[in-house]
C-alpha positions in Angstrom: -16.6 -25.2 -175.3 -17.4 -21.2 -174.9 -18.3 -22.0 -171.3 -14.8 -23.7 -170.3 -13.3 -20.1 -171.4 -15.8 -18.4 -169.1 -15.6 -19.3 -166.3 -11.8 -18.6 -165.9 -12.6 -15.0 -166.9 -15.8 -14.9 -164.4 -13.3 -16.2 -161.5 -11.2 -13.1 -162.0 -14.2 -10.3 -162.6 -15.1 -11.6 -159.2 -12.0 -12.1 -157.7 -11.2 -8.3 -158.9 -14.6 -6.8 -157.9 -13.9 -8.4 -154.6 -10.4 -6.9 -154.5 -12.0 -3.4 -154.7 -14.8 -4.3 -152.0 -12.2 -5.6 -149.4 -10.0 -2.8 -149.9 -11.7 0.0 -148.7 -13.4 -2.3 -145.2 -10.2 -1.5 -142.9 -9.9 2.2 -144.2 -13.8 3.5 -144.0 -14.0 3.6 -140.3 -11.2 6.4 -140.2 -12.2 7.8 -143.2 -15.7 8.1 -141.9 -14.2 9.5 -138.6 -12.2 12.0 -140.6 -15.1 13.6 -142.7 -16.7 13.5 -138.6 -18.7 10.1 -138.7 -19.8 8.9 -135.3 -19.5 5.8 -134.6 -23.6 5.5 -134.7 -23.3 7.0 -138.0 -21.0 4.8 -139.3 -23.0 1.8 -138.0 -25.5 3.6 -140.7 -22.8 4.0 -143.4 -22.1 0.2 -143.4 -26.2 -0.8 -143.2 -27.5 1.6 -146.0 -25.0 -0.2 -148.7 -26.6 -3.6 -147.4 -30.4 -2.0 -147.6 -29.9 -1.1 -151.1 -28.2 -4.8 -151.9 -31.2 -5.8 -150.2 -34.1 -3.8 -152.8 -32.4 -3.6 -156.2 -30.6 -7.2 -156.3 -33.8 -8.9 -157.2 -34.4 -5.7 -159.8 -30.7 -6.4 -161.6 -31.6 -10.4 -161.2 -34.9 -9.5 -163.0 -33.5 -7.1 -165.8 -30.8 -9.3 -166.8 -33.0 -12.1 -167.5 -34.6 -9.5 -169.8 -31.5 -7.7 -171.5 -28.6 -10.0 -170.8 -26.2 -10.5 -168.3 -23.4 -8.7 -170.1 -24.9 -5.4 -169.9 -26.2 -5.8 -165.9 -22.6 -6.7 -165.1 -21.0 -3.9 -166.9 -23.8 -1.1 -165.3 -22.8 -3.2 -161.8 -19.0 -2.4 -161.9 -19.4 1.0 -163.3 -21.3 1.9 -160.4 -18.8 0.5 -157.9 -16.1 2.6 -159.6 -18.1 5.7 -159.7 -18.8 4.7 -155.5 -15.1 4.4 -154.8 -14.0 7.2 -156.8 -16.8 9.6 -155.2 -15.7 8.2 -151.4 -11.9 9.1 -152.4 -13.1 12.5 -152.9 -15.6 13.0 -150.3 -15.1 15.6 -147.7 -18.1 15.5 -146.1 -20.5 12.9 -144.3 -23.6 13.6 -146.9 -21.1 12.9 -149.6 -20.0 9.6 -148.5 -23.4 8.6 -147.9 -24.9 9.2 -151.0 -21.6 7.5 -152.6 -22.3 4.3 -150.4 -26.1 4.8 -151.6 -25.2 5.0 -155.5 -22.3 2.0 -154.8 -25.0 -0.3 -152.9 -27.8 0.6 -156.0 -25.4 -0.3 -158.5 -23.0 -2.5 -158.0 -26.3 -4.7 -156.3 -26.2 -6.2 -159.9 -22.6 -7.9 -159.6 -23.3 -10.8 -157.6 -26.8 -12.1 -158.5 -25.8 -11.6 -162.4 -22.4 -13.4 -162.3 -24.2 -16.8 -160.5 -26.9 -16.4 -163.1 -24.2 -16.4 -165.7 -22.7 -19.8 -163.9 -26.3 -21.0 -164.1 -26.7 -20.3 -167.7 -23.5 -22.1 -168.7 -23.1 -24.9 -166.7 -25.1 -28.0 -167.0 -26.9 -29.2 -164.1 -24.3 -31.3 -163.0 -21.7 -29.1 -163.2 -23.8 -26.1 -161.5 -22.5 -26.6 -158.6 -18.7 -26.3 -159.5 -19.2 -23.2 -161.0 -21.1 -21.6 -157.7 -18.3 -22.9 -156.1 -15.6 -21.1 -158.5 -17.4 -17.9 -158.1 -17.5 -18.3 -154.0 -14.0 -19.0 -153.8 -13.0 -16.0 -155.9 -15.2 -13.8 -153.7 -13.4 -15.5 -150.7 -9.6 -14.7 -152.1 -11.1 -11.0 -152.9 -12.0 -10.6 -149.3 -8.5 -12.1 -148.5 -6.5 -9.8 -150.4 -8.6 -6.5 -150.4 -8.4 -5.9 -147.2 -4.6 -6.5 -147.0 -3.8 -4.1 -149.6 -6.4 -1.3 -148.5 -4.4 -1.9 -145.2 -0.9 -1.4 -146.6 -1.8 1.6 -148.8 -3.7 3.9 -146.3 -0.3 4.6 -144.5 0.5 7.1 -147.1 -3.0 8.3 -147.3 -6.6 7.5 -146.1 -8.3 8.6 -149.9 -5.1 6.4 -151.4 -7.3 3.1 -150.8 -10.3 4.9 -152.4 -8.4 5.0 -156.2 -7.0 1.9 -155.9 -10.4 0.0 -155.4 -12.1 2.5 -158.3 -8.9 1.8 -160.8 -9.4 -2.2 -159.8 -12.8 -1.9 -161.0 -12.2 0.1 -163.9 -9.7 -2.6 -165.1 -12.9 -5.4 -164.3 -15.3 -3.2 -166.5 -13.0 -3.1 -169.2 -12.4 -7.1 -168.7 -16.1 -7.9 -169.2 -16.6 -5.4 -171.8 -13.8 -6.9 -174.3 -13.0 -10.2 -173.0 -17.1 -11.8 -171.8 -19.1 -12.7 -174.4 -23.1 -12.6 -173.0 -24.5 -15.9 -171.9 -28.5 -15.4 -172.5 -29.3 -16.0 -176.3 -31.8 -13.9 -177.1 -34.6 -16.8 -177.7 -33.9 -17.3 -174.0 -34.6 -13.8 -172.3 -37.9 -13.3 -170.8 -39.8 -10.2 -172.4 -40.9 -6.6 -170.5 -44.5 -7.5 -172.1 -47.4 -7.5 -170.2 -47.9 -7.0 -166.7 -44.8 -6.4 -164.4 -43.3 -9.8 -162.9 -43.2 -9.4 -159.1 -40.0 -9.9 -157.5 -41.4 -12.6 -155.4 -41.8 -14.7 -159.0 -39.1 -16.5 -157.6 -40.1 -17.3 -154.2 -43.2 -20.3 -154.9 -43.7 -23.6 -154.2 -40.8 -26.0 -152.3 -38.0 -23.3 -153.4 -38.8 -20.9 -150.9 -37.5 -22.7 -148.1 -34.2 -22.1 -149.4 -34.5 -18.5 -149.6 -35.2 -18.9 -146.0 -32.6 -20.9 -145.1 -29.9 -19.1 -146.5 -31.2 -16.0 -144.7 -30.6 -18.0 -141.2 -27.1 -18.8 -143.1 -26.1 -15.4 -143.3 -27.8 -13.9 -140.3 -25.5 -16.3 -138.4 -22.2 -15.5 -140.4 -23.0 -12.0 -140.0 -23.6 -12.4 -136.3 -20.3 -13.8 -135.8 -17.9 -11.8 -138.3 -19.2 -8.5 -135.9 -18.7 -10.3 -132.6 -15.4 -12.2 -133.1 -12.8 -9.4 -132.2 -14.0 -8.9 -129.0 -14.9 -12.7 -128.1 -10.9 -13.3 -129.3 -9.3 -10.7 -127.2 -11.7 -11.5 -124.2 -11.0 -15.4 -124.4 -7.7 -15.6 -125.6 -6.2 -11.6 -125.5 -5.7 -12.0 -129.6 -4.7 -8.6 -131.2 -5.8 -6.9 -134.2 -2.6 -8.5 -136.2 -3.5 -11.7 -134.8 -7.0 -11.5 -135.9 -6.4 -10.5 -139.8 -4.1 -13.8 -140.1 -7.0 -15.6 -138.7 -9.7 -14.5 -141.1 -7.2 -14.8 -143.9 -6.3 -18.7 -142.4 -10.3 -19.4 -142.4 -10.6 -17.4 -146.1 -8.1 -19.4 -147.7 -9.5 -23.0 -146.1 -13.1 -21.6 -147.5 -11.8 -20.6 -150.6 -10.2 -23.9 -151.1 -12.7 -25.9 -150.4 -15.2 -23.6 -152.2 -13.0 -23.8 -155.4 -11.6 -27.5 -155.2 -14.6 -29.8 -153.7 -17.6 -27.8 -154.0 -18.2 -29.6 -157.4 -17.0 -32.6 -156.7 -19.5 -33.1 -153.8 -22.5 -31.8 -155.3 -21.6 -34.0 -158.7 -21.2 -36.9 -156.3 -23.8 -37.2 -153.6 -25.7 -33.7 -155.0 -26.1 -30.5 -153.5 -28.7 -31.7 -150.7 -26.3 -33.9 -149.0 -23.8 -31.3 -149.3 -26.0 -28.3 -147.6 -26.7 -30.4 -145.1 -23.0 -31.3 -144.0 -22.0 -28.0 -144.2 -24.6 -26.8 -141.8 -23.6 -29.7 -139.5 -19.8 -28.7 -140.0 -20.9 -24.9 -139.4 -22.7 -25.9 -135.9 -20.1 -27.8 -134.7 -17.6 -24.8 -135.6 -19.9 -22.3 -133.7 -19.3 -25.0 -130.4 -15.9 -25.0 -130.8 -15.2 -21.2 -131.1 -16.7 -21.4 -127.8 -13.5 -23.4 -126.6 -11.1 -20.7 -128.2 -7.9 -20.4 -125.7 -5.2 -19.1 -128.1 -4.5 -18.2 -131.8 -3.9 -22.0 -133.0 -7.3 -23.1 -131.5 -9.1 -19.5 -133.1 -7.4 -20.5 -136.3 -8.8 -23.9 -136.6 -12.1 -23.8 -134.9 -12.8 -20.6 -137.2 -11.3 -22.4 -140.3 -13.7 -25.5 -139.6 -16.4 -22.9 -139.5 -15.4 -21.8 -142.5 -15.1 -24.5 -144.1 -18.5 -25.8 -143.3 -20.0 -22.3 -144.2 -18.3 -22.1 -147.8 -19.9 -25.1 -149.3 -23.5 -23.9 -148.3 -24.5 -20.6 -150.6 -22.7 -22.2 -154.0 -24.6 -25.7 -152.9 -27.7 -23.4 -152.7 -27.3 -21.5 -155.6 -26.9 -24.3 -158.0 -30.1 -26.4 -156.4 -32.1 -23.0 -156.9 -31.2 -22.8 -160.3 -31.9 -26.4 -160.9 -35.2 -26.4 -159.3 -36.7 -22.8 -159.9 -39.1 -22.2 -162.6 -38.5 -18.3 -163.0 -35.2 -17.3 -164.9 -31.5 -17.9 -163.6 -31.2 -13.6 -162.6 -34.9 -13.5 -160.8 -33.7 -16.7 -158.7 -30.1 -15.5 -157.8 -31.5 -11.8 -157.5 -33.5 -12.9 -154.9 -31.4 -15.0 -153.0 -28.7 -12.1 -152.8 -32.0 -10.5 -151.3 -32.2 -12.9 -148.3 -28.1 -12.7 -148.3 -28.0 -8.9 -147.6 -31.6 -9.2 -145.1 -28.9 -11.4 -142.9 -26.1 -9.3 -143.4 -28.2 -6.1 -142.2 -29.8 -7.6 -138.8 -26.7 -10.0 -138.0 -24.1 -7.6 -136.6 -26.5 -5.6 -134.4 -28.1 -9.0 -133.5 -24.6 -10.5 -132.8 -23.6 -7.5 -130.6 -26.4 -7.2 -128.8 -26.3 -10.8 -127.5 -22.3 -11.0 -127.0 -23.4 -7.6 -124.5 -26.0 -10.4 -122.5 -23.0 -12.8 -122.5 -20.1 -13.7 -124.9 -21.0 -16.5 -125.7 -24.4 -15.8 -126.8 -23.2 -14.8 -130.4 -22.0 -18.6 -131.3 -24.8 -20.8 -129.3 -27.3 -18.3 -131.2 -25.3 -19.7 -134.1 -25.8 -23.6 -133.6 -29.5 -22.8 -133.0 -29.6 -21.4 -136.5 -27.9 -23.6 -137.7 -30.4 -26.7 -136.3 -32.9 -24.3 -137.9 -31.6 -23.7 -140.9 -31.1 -27.8 -141.3 -34.9 -28.5 -140.1 -36.0 -25.8 -142.8 -34.0 -28.3 -145.5 -35.8 -31.6 -144.5 -39.3 -29.5 -144.7 -37.5 -28.4 -148.2 -37.0 -31.9 -149.2 -40.6 -33.0 -148.3 -42.5 -31.0 -150.1 -40.5 -31.2 -153.3 -40.7 -34.7 -153.0 -44.5 -33.9 -152.6 -44.2 -31.8 -155.1 -43.0 -34.3 -157.7 -44.8 -37.0 -156.7 -47.5 -35.1 -157.1 -46.6 -33.4 -160.6 
């Protein structure tokens, strides 16, 4: 069957996309500094990318419902390659901003379209497995990318950007020649009549799931932004140790997403997996407060990573199964809420950390509890809708 062949290809595509994205992570702050960016401007440089993702992910998702997944994926990957090459040749700050804006605008097509592709080719009971495989590819890409970027930045700060661009070009040709279209012409939405609102998918009980994902994203990005400072203060860990800790956490999350999410959602359903993931995340946040050395940091962060890692694929699977909008519209809007959390989370986490070192993690527990309560609201409303229907 076609879908059995497509999932490993999608895994490879998303892995390469995220490797390219990850390569520039350790290098961008130093490169931006070289072209004259202040710390505040670096913050804006990071935020503008997420802002473009927030605004345009739903647009690309809807376009993929109309013209098919493959052309939109090609646009997204080509946009990523273009932005990396533009960054590589940037000699002034405005050029770096232009590259980040173009990259965010175009590459925001990648995640929602890939998730919509998975929804197209999987049966409802295997949906969680497919979403988990994409999640695992993203996680592994984030592990290997920064390591490659760090190694190659020693020769020149420009080299990692060229390398990331080359990785994206390889991915582009992989999609162009190997990946087949997943959305048949008779299943596409037509563009005639009034233009569908980007909020079309935000209707009924499923709207609660989008807000739930926002809280999960908010708590995760707050942790990512502050953990380096927290670990240095509480356990005296340096950047080298932190690199290993995040690598261990990433492997644990990717292993669970790639191997366990599918089995768990098939056996217990997405709802129970989402709730279990939220509870485990909250436990992880609580344990992080007790970090006192490298081993405890690696174990506690991995517990959090495993819990957090199962939530997004399960939410994606549940949304594409229950929403009446096209898969692209749903996954695009979900990516938008994810991006919103990534915009608000780091400054909020930094502000909380400045008040007290443990506050970002206490707030993570609170946000997890709110997410758990939101899921109960979703379940109650979904049951009411089904009874009324």
